Residue, then its C-alpha position, 0 to 999 in steps of 0.5 A: m439500516p431502516t431508512t433507504l438511500t435510494g437514488r442517492i448512490q448510483v452505479l455509473g460503471a458498465p455492468g460486467v459478468r457477475h457484477d450484480e453479486i457484488l453491487t447489490p442494492e443492500a451493499l450499495e446502501f451500506v456503502g452509501r451509509l459510510v459515504g454519507a457519514f464520512a465523505e465531508r470529513r475526508l475532504e477536510m482531512l485532505k485539505e489538512r494534508r495540503r496545509v501541513r505540506d505547505r507549512l513544511a515546504s515553507g520551512s516549518p520544522l517536522d517534529f514529534s507532536l506536543t499534543g501527542a505527548r500525553v499519549r506517548a507518555d502514558e504507559s498503561w494503554r495497549v492495543a487489542p490482543p492478536a485476532p484469530g489468524l493474525t497471531d503468527r505473521r512471520v511471512e506475509i505475501t502481497g498482490p492484487p486480488d485477481r483470480r490467479m494471484t488469489v489462489n497462488a497467494l492463499n496457497s503460498g505457505a505464507r501466514v497472511w495474504m494482503a489482497d491489494f486494491e491499492d498499489a498493486t491494482s490498476p483501478t479499472w472498474n472491472n479490476i475493482v469489482d472482479g477483485q471483490l468477487n474473487l475474495l468472495d469466491a475464495i472465502e466460499r472456496r469456489i475459486d477453482f479454475t482452469t486456464e486456456e492452456g489447461k493449467r488448473y488452479r485450486l485452493g489447498e487445505q492450509l490457506a493464508t489469512i486474508v487482509v484487504r488493503p483498500r485504496g488510500w483516502h486521496l483516491a476517488e471511485e468515479h464509477l460510483e456517485f453519491d449525491g452526484r459526487p464520486v465516492p471515496a475509493s477507500l470506502v468502496d473497497f472497504g465497504l463492499y468487502f466488509f458487507h459481503c465477507a465480514q460475517r463469512q470470515i467470522d464464521a470461518g474462524h477469522g475476521p474482517y482484517f485490513y491494511l490501511p495505506k498512506l495515512e499521514s496523521r493520527g486524525e486520519a487513523r481516528l477517521w478510519n476507527d470511526v468508519f470501523v465503529l459505524a460499519q460494525d454497528l450497521l451490520g450488528i457485528p461486535r466492536g473490535t472485531i475488525r483489525a487493521t494494520v497501518l502502513i507507516e509509509t509517509i514521513t509525517a506518520a513516522f512522527a505519529m506512530e504511537e498516536i496512530l496505534y492509540e486512535l485505532r487501539e480497539h481495532s489495531s493489529g500493528l504497523n508495517a514498514g512501507r519502505w518505497d512509499y516512505l522514500f516517495s513521501l520524503i521526497k514529496t515533502f522535502g524534495h525542494r531542499t538540497d539536503f534531502l537529495l537522494p542517490d539512485r534508488a538501488k543505493v538507498t538501502m535499509t541500512a541507511p541511518f535515517l531508515r534504520a531510525y525509522t524501522e527501529l522506532l517502528v519495532r519499539t513503538c509496536h512492541k511497547r503497545g503489544a502490537h505486531a511490527i511487520g517488515g518491508m517488501a522483498a520485491q525480487v522475482p526469481g527467474k529461470d537463471a539459476e545463478a541469478q535466482q540464487a543471488a536474488l534469494a541471498k539478498v532476500r535472506l540478508d534483508k529478512e535476517r536484519e528485520a528478524e534480528d531487529g525485532f520484527d514479527g514478520s515480513w513481506v514478500a512479493h512472490p511465492a518463491l520467496a516465502p520459504v526463505c522468509r519463513e526459514v529466517f523468522d523460524g530461526v529467530l522465533g522458533p515455536r513462538p508466534h511473534q517476539i512482541e515481548r522484545t520491547r527494544g527499550d534500548v532504542e531512542v530515536t530523535a527527529a534529527q535521526l529520522l531526517s538525517v538523509r544528508r548522510v546518504s546524499a549523492p548525485p545520480t548516476p547515468e544508470g540510476v537515471r535510466t532505471n528510473v525512467a524505464v521503471a516509470v515508463r514501463y509501469f505507466a504503460a502496464w497500469l494504463r492497460g489495467q495491470g497494477a503489478v509488473a515484473l521488471d528486471g527481476l523486481m516486482e514493481d507497483a505504484a509505490t516503486a513507480e512513484i519513487a522512480r518519477v519523483q526522483i527524476w523530478q528531484w534530480l531535475r529540480h536541483r540540476a543533478v541531471e540535465r533535462a535534455t538527458v532525461v528527455d533523451v532517455l525517455e525517448a529511448e525507453l519509449a522506442s524500446l517499449g514500442a518495439e517490444y510491445p507495439w500496442s503500448p499507449l506510447d503517447e499517453v505514457r509520454a504525456l503522463f511522464e511529462r506531467t508527473a516527472l518533468a513539470r515544474e510543480l510535483p503532483a502529489f500522486f500520478t494515480t489521481d490524474a491518470y485515473s480520471r484521464h484514462l481509466v474512467d468509463r464515462p457515462e454517455g453524455q458526459s465528457 
């Protein structure tokens, strides 16, 4: 990097303990290079998202792309072979890169840990920079620590492979500016980790690996691939060293799975079935239509025909191209009650059995206690094999109509469904505003994805008059009162306002996180409002 960008990239966030180890001039220079090369393309991509959303809202049909037909028909291409540490992915654990989770996840017995800067992290400045520090410390094996209660956390010998999920393209990092504008959050999370840890991971026998969230098209995958190429070139790392798994968690991406793999083929390590964000995307895209009215979240299981079509197409697509297919999240949090714990584990087992039998090569869990169940199920199907990519699922043929056949599970909401969605949104918003991005609620690990589906379902039910606004408001006030009684320090006024803006407004905001981040989580520099 011969020419410097001094003065073009500025840190606006307050300094913290050891932040200087991450926010070095060289690391910021590297991030600035990426921003200078790709920020404008990102803005055009976001405009294209809005254009597509407007077309679909106006009645244009959603189908497999004619321009992608040649890629889908070409039987010759494959993605890159599995990278070191990503050959066997039968159990993957997810969670925010805070210090405790970092140790627990790496020690969990899972083959992979997805260090999540996106849905499981409330993006306060400290959370973002401290998360990078924790990853660096983990790779250097210096993350051992003891809590005030005397509990000691330290790394074992067999550790999960680290895969980092940066924030989505739609988010900005307002504590960093490039030429006076906030920096794309994706490039901050990717760039800081890649700069500090890529060579360290290579030296340790793995590599810089990533999960890519919220992609909506092949063009967005191409943008990421170009980021990877430039990043590797700038640091003198061979092209193809980076590997990335794409989460298929938007309805438009489900129609472009093969094209997404194709755009990333040199850097691809597969696709993942992001089930809750997928439902969230479905409602955002078609929530104005009565034939897409979904019932209570708990009643929309992965056996629903339109979700079966989605997951079977994902497995077939991945295995046709030599890529891993990774299943969805098991969000149960085992409690102290033995009977409830056994019931939770039984649900996880059934979910993972379905995935393993369908051909998935591994799956996600949210809690270390679920890793043994997931591993046992996939052991039973895989045996000594690291995956089942050779099972190409040529028997699967999925049409556009099948991916969109929501009408077959449509049903009105129940009072319990309304209460659950309001409670999840309210309690998650309160935790997120306090800087906590993964929250255990009623036996489930909730994150931004589940909060999103909770609030958009409320919006959809109100739009179609499946529930009365007065009923929702009454439930909202009751849940706020309950939250305030349990946690008197909760920011109730901010939570109420956030719920009203994102669930009760006439027009549905695309994400709750964008507006809430700017309003509540950004530490403004002196003299700025």
